[in-house]
C-alpha positions in Angstrom: 102.4 20.1 -9.6 100.1 21.8 -12.2 96.5 23.1 -10.8 95.1 20.3 -12.9 97.5 17.6 -11.2 96.8 19.1 -7.8 92.7 18.7 -8.7 93.2 15.1 -9.9 95.1 14.0 -7.0 92.7 15.6 -4.4 89.7 13.7 -6.5 91.5 10.5 -5.9 92.0 11.0 -2.4 88.3 12.2 -2.0 87.4 9.1 -3.9 89.4 6.7 -1.8 88.1 8.4 1.4 85.0 6.3 2.2 85.9 3.4 0.1 89.3 3.0 1.8 87.7 3.1 5.0 85.0 0.7 4.3 87.7 -1.9 3.2 89.6 -1.4 6.2 86.7 -1.9 8.4 85.5 -5.1 6.2 89.1 -6.4 6.8 88.8 -5.9 10.6 85.2 -7.5 11.0 86.6 -10.1 8.5 89.6 -10.8 10.9 87.3 -10.6 14.1 85.1 -13.4 12.6 88.1 -15.5 11.8 89.4 -15.3 15.6 85.6 -15.9 17.0 85.5 -18.8 14.4 89.0 -20.2 15.7 88.1 -19.7 19.3 84.7 -21.2 18.8 86.2 -24.5 17.3 89.2 -24.4 20.1 86.6 -24.3 23.1 84.4 -27.0 20.9 87.9 -29.4 20.7 88.3 -29.1 24.6 84.9 -29.5 25.4 84.9 -32.8 23.3 88.4 -34.0 25.0 87.1 -33.3 28.4 84.0 -35.5 27.4 86.0 -38.2 26.6 88.0 -38.2 29.8 86.6 -40.8 32.6 84.8 -38.9 35.2 86.7 -38.8 38.6 85.1 -38.7 42.0 87.7 -36.5 43.7 87.8 -35.5 47.4 85.9 -32.4 48.4 88.3 -30.5 50.1 87.7 -27.4 52.0 88.6 -23.8 50.8 91.7 -23.3 52.4 93.0 -26.2 49.8 90.6 -25.7 46.9 88.8 -22.4 46.1 87.2 -21.4 42.7 89.2 -18.2 43.1 92.7 -19.9 43.0 94.6 -19.5 39.8 96.4 -22.6 38.8 99.8 -23.3 37.6 100.3 -26.5 35.8 103.4 -27.8 34.5 104.4 -27.3 30.6 101.2 -25.4 30.4 100.1 -21.7 29.8 100.5 -19.3 32.7 97.7 -17.9 34.6 96.7 -15.0 32.5 98.5 -11.9 33.4 101.5 -13.5 35.3 103.8 -11.7 32.7 102.8 -8.4 34.3 104.9 -9.2 37.1 108.2 -9.0 34.9 109.6 -6.4 32.7 107.9 -6.4 29.2 104.9 -7.1 27.7 103.7 -9.6 25.0 102.7 -9.2 21.6 104.0 -6.6 19.1 102.8 -3.2 18.3 99.1 -2.4 19.2 98.8 -5.6 21.0 102.0 -5.0 23.2 101.0 -1.4 23.8 97.3 -2.4 25.2 98.9 -5.3 27.4 101.2 -2.9 28.7 98.4 -0.3 29.6 96.8 -3.0 31.5 99.7 -4.2 33.8 99.0 -2.0 36.8 95.8 -3.6 36.8 97.2 -7.2 36.3 100.2 -6.4 38.8 97.4 -5.7 41.4 95.4 -8.9 40.6 98.5 -11.1 40.7 99.7 -9.7 44.1 96.1 -10.6 45.9 95.8 -13.6 44.1 96.1 -17.1 45.6 97.7 -20.0 43.4 97.4 -23.8 43.4 99.5 -26.3 41.5 98.8 -29.9 42.1 101.2 -32.5 41.1 100.8 -36.2 40.8 103.3 -39.4 41.2 105.4 -39.4 37.9 104.7 -35.6 37.0 106.6 -33.9 39.7 106.2 -36.6 42.5 108.5 -39.5 43.1 109.1 -41.8 46.1 112.6 -42.7 47.3 113.5 -45.9 48.4 112.4 -47.2 51.5 114.8 -46.4 54.7 115.0 -49.1 56.9 116.9 -47.2 59.7 114.2 -44.5 59.6 111.5 -47.0 58.9 110.3 -44.3 56.3 109.6 -44.2 52.4 110.1 -40.7 51.7 107.8 -38.6 48.9 109.9 -36.3 47.2 108.3 -33.1 45.6 109.7 -31.1 42.8 110.7 -27.4 44.0 109.3 -25.6 40.9 107.3 -26.1 37.8 107.8 -24.3 34.4 104.6 -22.9 32.6 104.8 -20.3 29.5 103.2 -17.2 28.3 103.8 -14.4 25.6 106.9 -13.8 26.9 108.5 -17.3 26.9 109.4 -20.0 29.6 108.4 -18.7 33.7 109.5 -20.8 36.5 107.6 -20.8 39.7 109.8 -22.2 42.7 108.7 -22.7 46.3 111.6 -24.8 46.9 114.5 -22.9 48.3 117.1 -22.0 47.5 116.3 -21.9 43.8 119.1 -21.2 41.6 120.5 -21.2 37.8 122.1 -24.2 36.9 124.7 -23.6 34.0 125.6 -27.1 32.3 129.7 -27.5 32.2 131.0 -27.0 28.7 133.8 -29.2 27.6 136.9 -26.8 26.9 139.0 -29.0 24.3 136.6 -31.5 22.5 135.0 -28.9 19.8 132.7 -31.9 18.6 131.5 -32.6 22.2 131.1 -28.9 22.6 129.0 -28.3 19.8 126.6 -31.0 21.1 126.2 -29.8 24.5 124.1 -26.6 24.9 124.8 -23.7 27.3 121.4 -23.2 28.2 120.9 -22.6 31.9 117.6 -24.0 33.8 116.4 -23.1 37.1 116.7 -25.6 39.8 115.0 -25.5 43.1 115.3 -27.7 46.4 112.8 -30.2 46.4 110.2 -30.8 49.2 110.5 -34.0 51.6 107.7 -35.8 53.3 109.0 -39.0 55.2 106.0 -41.7 55.3 106.3 -44.0 58.1 106.0 -47.8 57.6 107.1 -50.9 59.9 109.3 -52.8 57.2 110.3 -52.7 53.5 107.3 -54.8 52.7 104.5 -52.7 53.7 106.4 -49.7 52.0 106.4 -51.7 48.7 103.0 -52.6 48.9 102.1 -48.7 49.6 104.6 -48.2 46.8 102.7 -50.5 44.4 99.1 -49.7 44.9 98.0 -46.4 46.7 101.5 -44.8 46.0 100.9 -44.8 42.2 97.9 -42.5 43.1 99.9 -39.8 45.3 99.2 -36.3 44.5 100.8 -33.1 46.4 98.9 -29.8 46.3 100.5 -26.7 46.7 98.9 -23.4 47.8 100.7 -20.2 47.4 101.2 -16.4 47.0 103.6 -14.7 44.6 106.8 -13.2 46.0 110.2 -11.8 44.6 111.1 -12.2 41.0 114.4 -12.8 39.2 115.3 -12.9 35.6 118.9 -14.6 35.1 120.8 -13.8 31.7 123.7 -15.0 30.2 124.6 -13.6 27.1 127.1 -15.4 24.8 128.8 -14.7 21.7 128.3 -17.3 19.0 128.7 -17.8 15.2 125.4 -18.8 13.0 126.2 -20.6 9.7 124.4 -19.3 6.2 124.2 -20.9 3.5 126.0 -18.8 1.2 127.9 -16.3 3.6 129.9 -18.3 5.8 128.8 -17.3 9.4 127.6 -14.3 11.3 128.4 -13.7 15.1 125.5 -13.0 17.1 124.9 -12.7 20.7 122.4 -15.0 22.4 121.3 -15.0 26.2 121.6 -18.6 27.3 120.3 -17.6 31.0 118.0 -19.4 32.9 115.3 -16.5 32.1 112.5 -15.5 34.5 111.6 -17.0 38.2 109.1 -15.9 40.8 109.4 -17.3 44.1 106.6 -18.0 46.3 105.3 -18.0 49.9 103.7 -21.1 50.6 100.9 -21.2 52.7 100.3 -24.9 52.8 101.0 -28.3 51.2 99.0 -31.3 51.3 100.0 -34.9 50.1 97.4 -37.2 49.3 96.4 -40.4 47.4 93.1 -41.9 46.0 92.1 -38.7 44.3 93.2 -36.7 47.3 90.7 -38.5 49.7 93.3 -39.9 51.9 95.4 -37.6 53.4 99.1 -38.6 54.0 101.0 -35.5 55.1 99.8 -32.0 55.7 102.0 -28.6 56.5 100.2 -25.2 56.8 101.9 -21.7 57.3 
């Protein structure tokens, strides 16, 4: 490059200097503003929906069962912030992933010391079996786990033991049937059972049809050991113009954390009436 060309290139760099920096700063500020506006809109919508919900007079439980410091886990909802840290990998990409990874030690310590709570309701984790006339009992069945999700995907939290991956059986001969059957494994855990005594079927039915509809189960726990189930299978992915391409997919059940149960409480009428209770 000639001296003139070098000088012109240097002038171009110098000219861009503050201007390019200003543009980047403006872009970051604009993105930050958009993020803040989005968050404000989401909070406003959440507040609106909450205001539409009928006010419920729930039971006032002692701190063993209901403490403001408890981290809540709900079926099909986002996991408590930072729960991903007890597994390998960090959510996000690039700089975001690096920031999350840098917070891992702090988050792991928080998760290790935290107490968690999950509240399951009738038809959403809690069911009632048929009345057993021999045992004179109506058994409440509580699912052995819940699933929440975070930046790494689905995460299962299991208090029922054993908790194991279930792999759907795959047809061997019928190709059409095999194509319609997913090989995706899921975690399954032993349910918890609570027999409620009733003198006869009539009394049990009366309970099922009224108070039983509002039955809830509260589980308080701390985190235990973790597992990740993987099952890599080769498959063919059809492409519009290139036939098919072979690839490997993980059909495993994914991440699961076992828990140490501190207490389980079964109640009804917004937990005002206690039906069964177990503490560690």
